[in-house]
N, C-alpha and C positions, 0 to 999 in steps of 0.2 A: 201432353208431350211426352209421355212415355212409349216406347217403341221396343219391339222385340224382332231381332234378325235372326232369320233362320238360313241354316246352310248345312252342305253335306248330303243331299238327295242326289238321285238318279238312278239308273237301272242296272240290275245285276242278273244274273242267271239264279235259278233255285239252288239254295244252300250257300249263296254268297252273303257276304256281308257290308254294311254302311254304318255310317256314323254320323248322325244327326247333331247339329250344334245350335244353340240359342243362347244369343246374349241380349239381355235387357238394358236398356239405356234410357236418359232421362225420366227414372223413376225416383222419386224424393222420399218415397215411403219405405218402410221396413218390409222387406220381401220375406212373406211367409213360407209360399211355396212355389216350385215352378214344375212344369209337365207337359206331357204330349197327350193330344187327342189325333184322331185320324178318322177319315172317310172315304172308303173304298167305293168304287163303282157299284151302283144298286145297293148300297148298304146304308146303315145308320151312322151317324156320327157317333163316335164311342171313344171313352177314355182308354188311353193305352198305358200311361205311368206318370207317377209324379214322385218329387222327392221333397221332404220337408227334415227338420230337425230330429223328428221322431223315426226315420227311416224313409226307405224306398219302397214302392207299392207297385205292383203290376196286374194288368189283365190276365186272366187265366190262359188264354191261349199265346201270348208272349213270354209267360213264365218259363225262365230257364234258356231262353234263348237272347233275349233282351236285357241290357244293364243300363240302368241311368245313374249318372253321377253329376255332382256339382261342384263349381268353384265359386264360393261365395265371392272373394274377393273381385272377381271379374264379372258378377252377375249371370255367369253362363252355365248352362246345362249341357250335357251329352246324353245321347241315346245311342248306345251301341247296340246295333242290330245283328245277330249273328244267325246262321241256318234260316236264312230268309226263305218265305214262301210265297207262292203265288196270291195267297189271301192277304199277305202284307200289303200288297199292292194298294196303295192309297195315297191322299194328299194328308200330309201330317202338319199338326198346327201346334205350336208352343203356346202355352198358357202361363202366366205369372199371376200370381196373387198378393196384393200386398197390403199392408195395414196403413190406414191414414189415421193417425191420431188426432190430428187437429179436426176431423169431420166425424170421427168414430165411426169408421166404415171400412170394409174391404173394397179394394178396388181391383178388377181384374183387367190383364191385358191381354191380347191376342196376335199372335203373328199372321202373317198373311199366307202362310201354307206354303210348303214344299212337297214337291213330287216324288214319291217311291214306287218305282216300278220293278216288280219280280217277274221274269220270264222263264217259260218252262222250254 
């Protein structure tokens, strides 16, 4: 029943900014962490960033340019992407990890992906 809804993608010029949003709904377990992955053309699927109670974490290539934040009450995360580069062009996927205490397991949810295109 759980779903992740993504928004905020689009196309910008090099150096521009976008903010991605991801809202989790229908998840009845405690959300442990939320974050973003991406896959660019001809590139591997890669982790970008995630946020949990211990803090926020970033892949090296986006450090200093991207900032992830969370609104726990709304089960929503945001990825502010500044100084975008053509290499940031990718489909971005939101990921949520939740703890199912009844089954003693983590459950992972994925968004459908949202396009980010950075043109030169």
